N, C-alpha and C positions, 0 to 999 in steps of 0.2 A: 278281624275286629281290632281296632286300635285299643291301646291299654286304657285310655280314658273311658271308652265305651264298655270295656271289660269290667272295670271297677264299678261303673254305674249299673250294669246289668247283673253281675254276679256277686259284687261286694258292696251293696248299697249302703251298709252301715259305715264302712270305712270311707266311702265316697262322700256321703253327706256330712259325716263328722269333720272331715278335713275342709270341706266347703264352708261349713259353719265357723270353724276356727279361723279360716282365712278372712271371712267377712267381718268377724267380730274382733279381729286382731288379737286372737288368743292362742296362737300357735305355740306348741310345746318346743322347747329347745332340743329335745331328743325323742325320736320315735323308734320303736322296735317292731318290725313287721315279722310276724311269725306264721308259718304255714308248712304243711307237709310237702315232701318232694313233688314237684310238678306245678305247684302254685307259682305264679310269676312274681316272686318276691323282689328280685332285683329290678325288673321292669317297673313294678309298682312303686318301689322306693325311688327310683330315678325320676319317674313321672311326677310323683308328689313333690319331690325336691325341686324339680324344674319349675313347678307351679309357683314356688316362692320367688324364683328368679324371673319368671316370664314377664315380658313387656306388656302382653295383652291377654291375661287369663280370662276364660269365659265358660264356666267359672274357674276351671283348672287350666293347666298349661295348654297353650294353643298349638305347640309343636311347629309353628311356622315363623315365629319372630326370629330376629337375629340372635337373641340370647339363647333360645331353645336350640336353634341350629348349631350354634357354637358349642353348646354343651354336648349335643349329639356327636359332634366332630372332635370331642375331647380337646377343645380349644378355648376353654374358659378357666383361667387360673384360680378362680375362687371356688371351684367345684372339683373336689378330689374324690376319687373312687379307688378302693382296694377290694379285690375280689378273692374271698377265701375259698371259692369253689375250685380255683386252679392252683393255688398254693397257700401255705400257711401264712396268716397275717402276723408279721413280726413286730417287735418293739420299735425297731428302726423306722418302720412305716408310720406307726402311731406318733412317734417323736417328730417325724417330718411334717405331719399335719399340725401338731402343736406349734412347731417352729414357724411354719408359714402363716398360720392363723393368729399368731401372736403379734403379727405386723398389721399394718393398715391394709384393707382390701385393695386389690389391684383395680377392680372395676368401680365405677362411680356409684353403683347401687349400694355398696358398702356391706353386702351380705356375703357370708361365706358358708359353704355347705360341704360336708363330707359324708360319704357312704361307705360302710363296712359291711360287705356282703358275706353272710354266713359267719357270724362272730364266734360260733362254737369252734371254728378252725383258727383261733388265735392262740399264740403261745401264752403261757401263764404270765410272763413278764409284760407282754403286750396288753393283756387283760388288766393288770394292775395299773399300767400307764393310762389306758383309756378311762378307767374308773376315775382317776384324778381329774381328767379333762372334762368328763361328764359332770363331775361334782361342782366344778367352778367354770362353767362355760362363759365365754366372752360375749359381749353384746353383738347381736345379729349373726351369731354362729349357730347353725342347726346341724344336728346329727341324724342320720337315718341308718339304723342297724337292721340286719335281717338274720333270721335263723330258721333252719328246718327242725331244730331240736331245742325247744324252749327250756326243757328240763336240764339241758346241758349248758345253759347260760346262768352265770352267777346271779343269785337273787339281788345282789347289790347293784348290778347293771340294770336288771329289770325294773327295780324300784326307782331308777333315775330316768326312766323312759315312759312315754305313753305307748302302751302296747296295742297294736292293731293285729288281729288274728284273721288271716285269710281263710275262707272256707274252701274246701276242695270241691270243685264242680264234678258232677257225676262223670266218670271216665267213659261210660257207655255213650253219653251224649257227645263228648269231645271226639270220640272215635268215629261216630256217625258223621258229625260235621266235617271231620278231616277227610274221610273217604269221599263224601259228597263233593269236596273240593279237588278231587283227583289224586289223592295219595293212596297207595296200595294198602290193603287191609292189615298186612303184617307190620308195615311201618307205622300205620296209624295206632295200632295196638301198643307196640313197643314204645313209641315216642310219647304216647299219652301219659306215661309214667313221669317223663321229664318235663312236659309242658302241658299245663292244664288249660290250654287254649289252642284251637285249631290254627289260627293265624301264626302263632309262635312256632308251631310245628313246621308249617310251610316255610316260614322265614329261616328256621334252622336248616332245613333241607336245601335251601337256596344258597347257603354259605358253603363253598367248596371245601374249605378246610374242616369245618364241623361235620359235613356230610361224609367226608372221607374217613374221619375217625370213627364215625358211627357205623359205616359199612364194614370197616375192619372188625369192630366189636361184634356186629351182627353176624358176620361170616364165621368168626370164631365160635360164637354161641351155637350156630347151626351145625358146625363141624363137631362140636362136643356132643350135642344132642344125638346126632347120627351114630357116633361111635358108642355112646352109652346104651343106645337101643340094641346094639349088637352084642351086648354082654361081654365085651372083650376089654378087660381092664388094662392089660399091657398095651393094647392098641390105643387106648385112650391116652396113655402116657406118651406114646409115639406121636399121636396126632397133636397133642399139646405142644410137644417140642418142635414139631416140623410145620404145623399148620395154624397154630393159634399164637404162640409166643412171638414168632416173627412178625405177625400182623400188629402186635401191640407196640407201635412205634413211639408212642408218647404216653404220658400219664393220663391224658384225656381219653385215649382209646381204651386203656386199661380200666379206667373209672367207668366208662360206658359199658364195657364187657361185664364188670362185676355188678353194675346196676341192672343189666338185663338178666343176669343169673338170679339176682334177688327177686325180680318179678316172677321168673320161672318157678323158683322154689316156693314163693308165696302162693302161686297158682296151684302147685302140687299139693300144698296143705289144704287149699280150698277144695280141690278134687277129692281128697281123702275124706273130707267132711260133707261130701255131696253138695258142694256149692259150685256155682258157675265160675269158670276161670275167665280172666280178662284176655289172655293170649289164646284166643280161639283158633288162630292160624296154626298153633303148635299143640292143639288139644290131644291129638293121637299120641305123640311122643311123651307129653307130660302125664297123660293118664297112665301110660305103660310104666313110666318111672315112679309115679306115685304109688302104684301097686307093688313095684319091685323093691324100692328103697325103704329101709326100716326106720332110719333116724333122720328124716328130712329136716326136722326142726333143728337138730344139732348141726347139720351141714349149713343151714341158713345162718345160724349164729356165727359159724366160721367164715362164711362169705362176708357178713357184716363186719367182722373183726378186720378182715383183709381190706375191706372198703375204707375203713377208718385209718388204715396205715398208708393209704395212697399219698396223702399230703406230707408224710414224713419222708426222710431221705432213705427210702428202701429200694432194693433191687426189684423192680416190678416183674421181671422174668422169673425170679426165684419165688416171688409171691404167688404167681399164677401156678407155677409148678407144684408148690406146696398145696395149693387149693385143689388141684386136680387129683392129687394123691388122697386128699381127704374125701373127695367125692367118690372115687372108685372103690374106696374101702367099704363103702356102703353096698 
């Protein structure tokens, strides 16, 4: 499903609101797209932003014109993207937007757009800098910000944006659609946490680099589950040092590993309360651990803390080592 079709089918309020604003020439100078992990925030923000630039919108971006194709190829100088999912957005990057957009647009359209993905991952000085830019936007400059954690975004930023909240599509439906398209059940279940659309899951798996990081994270998760089921704490440490940490070759694989653990521990809490887990492929191991572990909620909080540290300059190997110790203590 193309992102335009996704918005029309699953996010009709956002779709129609943007269409109406485009037709009436009442676009906001800044939008904040908010949604839980898994909702296609970046893809939606980029698509809506492309619509403003598109040569032939019908009614939103056509994805086929020269402008749309150049934006997709990162070859459109008046369209800037900074991604807070891979690294913290710093003041220097915000300043570079301000500096470039303070000049005349390169392209004849005269429109300039920037996207800041996951603004909760901005440094405090970067936040102050973007606040000033949002307060006094230039003519024909549009901002698209996204967040997985609206409560973590300063109210002063929210007040300067038109907020669009993406609803999470039922994961069960996404999992079924993904399996129907040929993806294995365990991959469909795990990846439905990251991508709330079956086509985005398939697109992710077709990217060799992304798929490699995911497989490393998944294998590390499976190794940890297996050793925890054996009730051997010292072996868990050994497995961590020999079979998990070496696989975490990048921040991305570490981030995926921690996100998979978050899913698993959320499922364990569901099992404790007699609710259906999402990760049915791992139901046996998770049910056993849900009964065995006493303070699952505390461990989940520790995993979330570690997840938030990924974008900082921390040693990811030590981070995972610390986390494994926290888990086996239970």
